[in-house]
C-alpha positions as CSV (number, residue, x, y, z in Angstrom):
1,M,67.2,4.4,13.6
2,F,66.7,4.3,17.3
3,I,64.5,7.4,17.1
4,R,62.3,5.8,14.4
5,V,61.7,2.7,16.6
6,V,60.9,4.9,19.6
7,C,58.6,7.1,17.4
8,C,56.8,4.0,16.0
9,L,56.5,2.5,19.5
10,F,55.1,5.8,20.8
11,L,52.7,6.1,17.9
12,G,51.6,2.5,18.3
13,W,51.1,3.0,22.0
14,F,49.2,6.2,21.4
15,L,46.9,4.5,18.8
16,A,46.3,1.5,21.1
17,A,45.4,3.8,24.0
18,C,42.9,5.7,21.8
19,Q,41.4,2.4,20.6
20,S,41.0,1.0,24.1
21,G,39.3,4.1,25.3
22,T,36.5,3.8,22.9
23,Q,33.5,1.7,23.8
24,D,31.2,-0.1,21.4
25,T,27.9,1.8,21.9
26,S,26.1,0.1,19.1
27,P,22.9,-1.7,20.1
28,K,23.0,-5.4,20.4
29,S,20.4,-7.5,18.6
30,G,18.2,-4.5,17.7
31,E,17.9,-3.0,21.2
32,G,17.4,0.7,21.3
33,L,17.0,1.1,17.6
34,A,14.5,3.7,16.6
35,D,11.8,2.6,14.2
36,S,12.4,4.8,11.2
37,T,9.5,3.4,9.2
38,C,7.0,5.9,10.7
39,G,9.0,8.7,12.3
40,P,7.9,12.2,12.8
41,G,6.9,13.9,9.6
42,M,6.4,10.6,7.8
43,Q,3.1,9.5,6.4
44,E,1.6,6.1,7.0
45,P,1.6,3.8,4.0
46,K,-1.3,4.6,1.7
47,A,-4.0,1.9,1.2
48,A,-5.1,0.9,-2.2
49,P,-8.4,2.7,-3.2
50,M,-10.4,-0.5,-2.8
51,A,-9.1,-1.1,0.7
52,A,-9.9,2.5,1.6
53,A,-13.4,2.0,0.2
54,M,-13.8,-1.2,2.2
55,R,-12.9,0.7,5.4
56,A,-15.4,3.3,4.6
57,M,-18.0,0.6,4.0
58,A,-17.2,-1.0,7.4
59,D,-17.6,2.4,9.1
60,Q,-20.9,3.0,7.4
61,A,-22.1,-0.6,8.3
62,E,-21.2,0.1,11.9
63,A,-23.3,3.3,11.8
64,M,-26.2,1.4,10.1
65,R,-26.1,-1.3,12.8
66,A,-26.1,1.3,15.6
67,W,-29.1,3.0,14.0
68,I,-31.0,-0.2,13.5
69,V,-30.5,-1.6,17.0
70,S,-31.2,1.8,18.7
71,D,-34.5,2.5,20.4
72,S,-36.9,3.4,17.6
73,S,-38.7,6.0,19.9
74,T,-35.6,8.0,20.5
75,R,-33.5,7.5,17.4
76,P,-33.0,10.3,14.8
77,A,-34.4,10.1,11.3
78,R,-32.7,7.4,9.2
79,P,-29.5,8.9,7.6
80,A,-28.8,8.4,3.9
81,W,-26.6,5.4,3.5
82,A,-24.4,6.0,0.4
83,K,-23.9,3.4,-2.2
84,M,-20.2,2.5,-2.3
85,P,-19.0,1.1,-5.7
86,F,-15.9,-0.5,-4.2
87,E,-15.6,-2.9,-7.2
88,A,-14.7,0.1,-9.4
89,Q,-11.7,0.9,-7.3
90,R,-8.1,-0.4,-7.7
91,P,-7.5,-3.3,-5.4
92,T,-4.3,-4.1,-3.5
93,D,-4.2,-7.4,-5.3
94,T,-5.6,-7.4,-8.9
95,T,-6.0,-11.2,-8.9
96,V,-9.3,-10.7,-7.0
97,L,-10.9,-9.1,-10.1
98,V,-12.6,-12.2,-11.3
99,E,-16.2,-12.8,-12.5
100,E,-17.2,-14.3,-9.1
101,F,-16.0,-11.1,-7.3
102,F,-18.2,-8.9,-9.5
103,E,-21.2,-11.2,-9.0
104,K,-20.7,-10.9,-5.2
105,A,-20.4,-7.1,-5.5
106,K,-23.7,-7.0,-7.4
107,A,-25.4,-9.1,-4.6
108,Y,-23.9,-6.8,-2.0
109,H,-25.3,-3.7,-3.7
110,E,-28.8,-5.4,-4.0
111,A,-28.7,-6.2,-0.2
112,H,-27.5,-2.6,0.5
113,R,-30.5,-1.2,-1.5
114,L,-32.9,-3.4,0.4
115,V,-31.5,-2.2,3.8
116,G,-32.0,1.3,2.6
117,Q,-35.6,0.6,1.7
118,Q,-36.4,-1.5,4.8
119,P,-33.8,-1.0,7.5
120,T,-34.5,-4.1,9.6
121,A,-32.1,-6.3,11.5
122,Q,-32.9,-9.2,9.2
123,N,-32.1,-7.2,6.1
124,F,-29.0,-5.8,7.7
125,D,-27.8,-9.3,8.6
126,A,-28.4,-10.3,5.0
127,L,-26.1,-7.4,3.9
128,V,-23.4,-8.5,6.3
129,A,-23.8,-12.1,5.1
130,R,-23.0,-10.8,1.6
131,C,-19.8,-9.3,2.9
132,I,-18.9,-12.5,4.7
133,A,-19.5,-14.6,1.6
134,C,-17.1,-12.5,-0.4
135,H,-14.4,-12.3,2.2
136,Q,-14.4,-16.0,2.8
137,S,-13.0,-16.4,-0.8
138,H,-11.3,-12.9,-1.2
139,C,-9.2,-11.2,1.5
140,P,-10.2,-13.1,4.7
141,G,-8.4,-10.7,7.0
142,P,-11.3,-8.5,8.2
143,L,-13.7,-11.4,8.8
144,K,-13.6,-11.0,12.6
145,R,-14.6,-7.3,12.2
146,I,-17.3,-8.2,9.7
147,N,-18.7,-11.0,11.9
148,R,-19.1,-8.6,14.8
149,L,-21.5,-6.5,12.7
150,M,-24.2,-9.2,12.8
151,I,-27.2,-8.3,14.8
152,G,-28.9,-11.7,15.0
153,S,-27.2,-15.1,15.5
């Protein structure tokens, strides 16, 4: 019986010694944690097709603006500005697909056609105004970027 008590005490002491030797190395309150949402080999989240089309439209609008404001004596020939049927793409939020959205898309395409025929600052600003009008009621996030496209006031 004495040996059992001694063995239990020895084992208890041994376990206690092992426990006290370990230190808690886990990070406190998120410190030092790696962000595993976009680690090496991971792809960024994919945008809905309409969002991707809108980004392409914004890139094209920036190129259009740069061409229009450039010195007409040194600028290259006007590039072809592609029509972008964004309204035919799947949106991030399908609740935007209301009649008003499609009316505004039609007005955008008409303004885009006019800029293609007569690439003036006034026509370009009218095109940007169409973007602003739609984004004030649908997806206001990119309004700052859109507003910066304006050439005039």
